[in-house]
N, C-alpha and C positions, 0 to 999 in steps of 0.2 A: 809735838808729842798727842800723838793717837791711841784712841781707846779703842779696841774692839770686842762684841760678846757675839758667845754663841747660843743663839737661843734655845731653851729645852735643856741646857746643859747646868749643871752644878760643877762639873771640874772635867777636864779634858786636855790629855797629853796628845797633841795632834803633830803627825809627822807629815811635812809636806816637802815633796819630790820637787829636788831641785838640781836640774843635771842629770847626774850619777849619782846623787847625793839627797840625804833629807834632811830639812830644817826642822828642830822640834820647838815648836809654842807651846807653853803650858798655859791654858785658860783655866781659872779658878776664882773662886769665891763666890760661887753661886748656891741658892736657895731656893727650898721649895716646902710649903706649908697648905696648910687649908685655908690658911689666911692670903696667900701671894704668893708671888717668887721673883727671882732675881736671876738673870745668867750668869755664868762663869765670863770674866774680862781678860784681856791680856791688854798690855798697856807698854806702846814702844814710843821711841825715839830715833831708833835706827831706820834711816832710808833704806838699808837693804831688807831688813824685815819688813819694812811697810811695802816695799814694791814686790817681795817673794809672797805675803801673805794677799794682798790686793790682785795677783796674777794668779791664784791659785783656784781651781776648780770648785774650791769650798766657797771662797768670796762671791765666785759669779753664780753659784746656786743657792746662794743665801744661807748657807748653815754658817757662814761667819759674816755679820755686821758692822758697819764703822757705829760707832756709840757717840763717840766725841770726839772732836778734834781741836787742842790749844795752841795757841802760840807759844814756840818754844820763849820762855823768857832768856834773856841771855844777862851778862856778870851789869852787878850796879852802875851805873852810869853810862853804861854800853849803848848807842842809839842807832847798832846796826851795821854801822862800816868795824871793819877789821882795823884800819890802822886811820891816823889824821893824814886830812889831804895837805898839801902843801910842804915847804922846808923851810922853817923857822929857827930860828937861833933864841938865843935866851931873852933877848929883850921880846919875842912874838912875834916882829915885824920880820917877814921873810929875805933869806939869805941874810942876814944881821953878825952873823959871828964869824964871817972873812972866810972861814977854813968848810971845806968841802964836809957835810956829813956822813958820816959811817951810815950803809942801809940799815932800818929797823932790824931786828930779827923778827922771823916769825912767828905770831903769836899763836900760844898753845891754849886752846881751850881749856877751860875752867872745869876740873872735873865734876861730876853731876853732884847735888848735894847727898848726900849719906841716905838712903831710904833705911828704914827699921827693920831689921832683921825679925818677920815675922814667922815663925816657927808654929805649925801646929800642936804641936805637943805643949808648949806655954801659952797658947790661946786659950782665953778663957771664955769657957761657954757662959751665955747667958740667956735662962729660959725666959721668951714673953708670950703673949696670948695673940698679939699682932704686929703688924710694923709701926702704927700708931705709939705701941705700949714702948718698942725698941727706942723711936725717938724721944720718948719721954724721960727713958732710962741715961741714954745721953747728955739730956738736958740739965738732971739732976744730978748725975753722979760728975759729970765732966765740963758742963757749963757749955754745952753747944748749942747754938739757934737751934731749936725747932725749924722754924723758915728757912734755914740755909740748907736744910734736907730735903727737896722736891722730888727726888726721883729716888727709885730702889738703890742706884750707881750711888747716889749721894749718902744713903743710908750705910753701903755695903763699905763706902771708901773712910768713913767715920768709923764705924768699929774697927775697922783695920788699924787704923792709924793710933787707935787707943788699945789693940792687941786682943780685940773682943771679937766673938763669933756669937750673932743673935741665933739661937734656936726658936723657929715660931713655930706654937703651936704645941699640943701633947707629946704627938709620936716623931718632931723633929728630927729627920737626920741630915747632919750637914753635907753629905757627899753623894754624890752620884756619878758614875761613871758610864762613858760611851765608848764603844769599841771604833777604833779608825779603821776606817774601810778604806785608807788611801788610792782611791781609784777612780 
């Protein structure tokens, strides 16, 4: 799983050329106020999307940067191997059944956990004076440990999980768009 960010952007619908087509990437969730800012992000675990993004001119020019990379968790009890090794029968000893075993069907990966649907129309805007007040709000109303929010990305992720959008400062505007120069 990789998370990318677009510096100076609050939202960006990016079209990256790929052969004769264009692949769309939606960077979102950024904010800016008098007290700080957080860039728009895009997270994916799709190897094709990762290759397209990291091969783009936007990535090479630094308009898109890698924020964090986390190992993809497997299903519970999964050790990284797709099949058990060996050919064991009911007793657990190799070849104990006396019959040739059928090959195991290929394992299909479990679907990713459902992500909450974040609709900007149902997100609740919370006006705060600064990022520290936003952390206090999450700690007071949702029991989130302030120490777990180390970066603006952590603050943004915690707010999204609770279907919140923090508007920091008096004249905070949650959205800013950049025109795509696809060149």
